[in-house]
One Martini backbone bead per residue (centre of mass of N, CA, C, O) as a GRO file, in nm:
protein
  201
    1MET     BB    1   1.890   8.913   2.020
    2THR     BB    2   2.065   8.669   1.941
    3THR     BB    3   2.324   8.761   2.079
    4VAL     BB    4   2.212   8.777   2.368
    5PHE     BB    5   2.116   8.486   2.386
    6LEU     BB    6   2.387   8.341   2.338
    7SER     BB    7   2.549   8.484   2.558
    8SER     BB    8   2.364   8.404   2.797
    9ALA     BB    9   2.368   8.097   2.765
   10ILE     BB   10   2.675   8.062   2.801
   11LYS     BB   11   2.710   8.202   3.072
   12PHE     BB   12   2.504   8.034   3.235
   13LEU     BB   13   2.629   7.758   3.185
   14PHE     BB   14   2.898   7.821   3.338
   15LEU     BB   15   2.769   7.910   3.605
   16PHE     BB   16   2.620   7.629   3.667
   17GLY     BB   17   2.802   7.386   3.623
   18PRO     BB   18   2.729   7.083   3.502
   19PHE     BB   19   2.972   6.901   3.597
   20PHE     BB   20   2.942   6.961   3.894
   21VAL     BB   21   2.644   6.881   3.920
   22VAL     BB   22   2.670   6.587   3.834
   23THR     BB   23   2.852   6.494   4.066
   24MET     BB   24   2.663   6.578   4.299
   25PHE     BB   25   2.420   6.415   4.204
   26LEU     BB   26   2.553   6.135   4.223
   27VAL     BB   27   2.615   6.147   4.526
   28MET     BB   28   2.314   6.224   4.640
   29THR     BB   29   2.166   5.972   4.453
   30ALA     BB   30   2.271   5.731   4.574
   31GLY     BB   31   2.038   5.457   4.550
   32GLU     BB   32   1.836   5.569   4.372
   33SER     BB   33   1.590   5.583   4.174
   34ASP     BB   34   1.510   5.689   3.866
   35ALA     BB   35   1.252   5.841   3.949
   36GLU     BB   36   1.383   6.004   4.181
   37LYS     BB   37   1.600   6.145   4.013
   38GLN     BB   38   1.403   6.295   3.828
   39ARG     BB   39   1.260   6.454   4.051
   40ILE     BB   40   1.509   6.602   4.161
   41ALA     BB   41   1.597   6.737   3.896
   42LEU     BB   42   1.335   6.897   3.847
   43ARG     BB   43   1.317   7.051   4.116
   44SER     BB   44   1.596   7.191   4.103
   45THR     BB   45   1.544   7.346   3.839
   46ILE     BB   46   1.295   7.505   3.926
   47SER     BB   47   1.424   7.641   4.170
   48ALA     BB   48   1.651   7.785   4.013
   49PHE     BB   49   1.464   7.949   3.830
   50VAL     BB   50   1.318   8.108   4.052
   51ILE     BB   51   1.567   8.237   4.178
   52CYS     BB   52   1.670   8.381   3.919
   53LEU     BB   53   1.413   8.543   3.866
   54ILE     BB   54   1.419   8.711   4.121
   55ILE     BB   55   1.701   8.831   4.084
   56PHE     BB   56   1.660   8.960   3.803
   57PHE     BB   57   1.418   9.164   3.906
   58VAL     BB   58   1.549   9.276   4.181
   59GLY     BB   59   1.825   9.398   4.120
   60PRO     BB   60   1.775   9.701   4.033
   61SER     BB   61   1.629   9.771   4.305
   62LEU     BB   62   1.861   9.702   4.498
   63PHE     BB   63   2.054   9.930   4.418
   64LYS     BB   64   1.865  10.161   4.512
   65VAL     BB   65   1.820  10.078   4.810
   66VAL     BB   66   2.130  10.044   4.896
   67GLY     BB   67   2.328  10.245   4.722
   68ILE     BB   68   2.464  10.106   4.476
   69THR     BB   69   2.668  10.044   4.219
   70ILE     BB   70   2.724   9.863   3.938
   71ASP     BB   71   3.037   9.877   3.949
   72SER     BB   72   3.077   9.768   4.237
   73PHE     BB   73   2.931   9.499   4.178
   74ARG     BB   74   3.113   9.400   3.958
   75ILE     BB   75   3.367   9.371   4.132
   76GLY     BB   76   3.248   9.178   4.343
   77ALA     BB   77   3.136   8.955   4.153
   78GLY     BB   78   3.401   8.903   3.998
   79SER     BB   79   3.568   8.813   4.241
   80LEU     BB   80   3.387   8.574   4.322
   81LEU     BB   81   3.404   8.429   4.049
   82PHE     BB   82   3.710   8.387   4.056
   83LEU     BB   83   3.716   8.205   4.307
   84THR     BB   84   3.546   7.984   4.180
   85SER     BB   85   3.739   7.922   3.943
   86VAL     BB   86   3.979   7.838   4.118
   87GLY     BB   87   3.838   7.596   4.249
   88LEU     BB   88   3.794   7.437   3.984
   89VAL     BB   89   4.091   7.423   3.891
   90ASN     BB   90   4.216   7.294   4.156
   91ASN     BB   91   3.964   7.069   4.234
   92GLY     BB   92   3.729   7.039   4.068
   93VAL     BB   93   3.510   6.743   4.158
   94ARG     BB   94   3.641   6.662   4.452
   95ILE     BB   95   3.361   6.545   4.608
   96HIS     BB   96   3.226   6.418   4.896
   97ALA     BB   97   2.973   6.300   5.088
   98LYS     BB   98   3.103   6.391   5.371
   99GLY     BB   99   3.082   6.712   5.269
  100LEU     BB  100   2.788   6.708   5.315
  101PRO     BB  101   2.505   6.799   5.417
  102ASP     BB  102   2.257   6.698   5.655
  103GLU     BB  103   2.001   6.600   5.459
  104ASP     BB  104   1.709   6.546   5.350
  105ARG     BB  105   1.594   6.388   5.074
  106ASP     BB  106   1.347   6.590   5.022
  107ASP     BB  107   1.562   6.859   5.013
  108ILE     BB  108   1.801   6.840   4.797
  109SER     BB  109   1.667   6.986   4.550
  110VAL     BB  110   1.712   7.267   4.697
  111VAL     BB  111   1.887   7.170   4.958
  112PRO     BB  112   2.189   7.200   4.787
  113LEU     BB  113   2.139   7.175   4.475
  114SER     BB  114   2.013   7.446   4.388
  115MET     BB  115   2.114   7.570   4.680
  116PRO     BB  116   2.450   7.631   4.592
  117ILE     BB  117   2.524   7.460   4.335
  118ILE     BB  118   2.378   7.605   4.099
  119VAL     BB  119   2.313   7.864   4.296
  120GLY     BB  120   2.550   8.070   4.375
  121PRO     BB  121   2.700   8.353   4.478
  122ALA     BB  122   2.828   8.417   4.200
  123THR     BB  123   2.568   8.388   4.038
  124ILE     BB  124   2.403   8.603   4.177
  125GLY     BB  125   2.590   8.843   4.113
  126THR     BB  126   2.585   8.809   3.800
  127VAL     BB  127   2.278   8.833   3.760
  128LEU     BB  128   2.255   9.118   3.872
  129VAL     BB  129   2.433   9.251   3.659
  130MET     BB  130   2.283   9.155   3.403
  131SER     BB  131   2.005   9.283   3.474
  132ALA     BB  132   2.113   9.581   3.488
  133GLU     BB  133   2.213   9.583   3.177
  134MET     BB  134   1.914   9.510   3.100
  135THR     BB  135   1.681   9.747   2.962
  136SER     BB  136   1.544   9.606   2.744
  137LYS     BB  137   1.302   9.387   2.648
  138THR     BB  138   1.469   9.223   2.449
  139ASP     BB  139   1.704   9.156   2.643
  140ILE     BB  140   1.537   9.022   2.865
  141ILE     BB  141   1.420   8.794   2.695
  142ALA     BB  142   1.692   8.682   2.598
  143GLY     BB  143   1.808   8.627   2.881
  144LEU     BB  144   1.582   8.429   2.976
  145MET     BB  145   1.624   8.227   2.749
  146GLY     BB  146   1.919   8.162   2.815
  147MET     BB  147   1.864   8.060   3.104
  148THR     BB  148   1.668   7.832   3.026
  149VAL     BB  149   1.859   7.670   2.844
  150ALA     BB  150   2.076   7.622   3.059
  151LEU     BB  151   1.888   7.468   3.260
  152LEU     BB  152   1.807   7.243   3.062
  153THR     BB  153   2.096   7.138   3.037
  154VAL     BB  154   2.127   7.063   3.334
  155LEU     BB  155   1.893   6.867   3.340
  156ALA     BB  156   2.002   6.675   3.123
  157SER     BB  157   2.265   6.606   3.277
  158MET     BB  158   2.119   6.467   3.517
  159LEU     BB  159   1.955   6.255   3.353
  160LEU     BB  160   2.256   6.170   3.214
  161SER     BB  161   2.474   6.105   3.436
  162ASN     BB  162   2.546   5.805   3.393
  163HIS     BB  163   2.644   5.840   3.100
  164ILE     BB  164   2.860   6.056   3.156
  165LYS     BB  165   3.031   5.887   3.350
  166ARG     BB  166   3.093   5.659   3.146
  167LEU     BB  167   3.218   5.842   2.925
  168LEU     BB  168   3.428   6.025   3.111
  169GLY     BB  169   3.460   6.009   3.393
  170ARG     BB  170   3.635   6.148   3.644
  171THR     BB  171   3.853   6.280   3.469
  172GLY     BB  172   3.669   6.416   3.261
  173LEU     BB  173   3.514   6.594   3.464
  174ASN     BB  174   3.762   6.748   3.564
  175ILE     BB  175   3.848   6.873   3.296
  176MET     BB  176   3.580   7.025   3.237
  177SER     BB  177   3.584   7.189   3.499
  178LYS     BB  178   3.852   7.340   3.444
  179MET     BB  179   3.759   7.474   3.183
  180SER     BB  180   3.527   7.628   3.315
  181GLY     BB  181   3.711   7.790   3.508
  182LEU     BB  182   3.862   7.952   3.289
  183ILE     BB  183   3.612   8.093   3.172
  184LEU     BB  184   3.522   8.225   3.437
  185ALA     BB  185   3.777   8.396   3.471
  186ALA     BB  186   3.728   8.568   3.219
  187MET     BB  187   3.454   8.678   3.305
  188ALA     BB  188   3.553   8.810   3.567
  189ALA     BB  189   3.753   9.008   3.438
  190ASP     BB  190   3.545   9.159   3.266
  191ILE     BB  191   3.370   9.262   3.501
  192VAL     BB  192   3.590   9.414   3.659
  193PHE     BB  193   3.696   9.602   3.428
  194THR     BB  194   3.422   9.738   3.382
  195GLY     BB  195   3.402   9.860   3.664
  196ILE     BB  196   3.664  10.025   3.657
  197GLN     BB  197   3.594  10.189   3.406
  198GLY     BB  198   3.341  10.322   3.531
  199TYR     BB  199   3.503  10.481   3.754
  200MET     BB  200   3.700  10.641   3.549
  201LEU     BB  201   3.467  10.802   3.381
   0.00000   0.00000   0.00000
């Protein structure tokens, strides 16, 4: 159980991309009070948790209803995750406010901060694959615990975003984002090769 928990926590942490989230959070909450920033951070984390929870438990049923195999979804999700990792490596977190959708301030905690910034398409696909692979109750509990810890880390990074920005600076955030992209690329390759292996067996 401990191994599954640690593995899930690390995977989810890189999937959620805390350094990317911090940068987007700083851009979208510029000029807001500290209390409002805390409210937005908390709401976005809760929303992301609910979204992931639904995906986690609906995933196995979705495969049966749609009639696709877990291996085919592994290949698709892994490919999408690889494209996400390429974007992080190439572009880092250089995204400006003018590139953001024109959303009301009351809504940014859910859209776009919670989804698709924290929980993007690649994350959704990967969570679906992970949920389908966890068949025992022990693995499911460990996986959910890992996801919760990862989201709490993302929440903490948003709450401490000003301190992180002062500590790392824009260059530091870009470097950490690129490193996260490299790890995501490795995760994507593992998911794709597992899917291909499943087809060949």
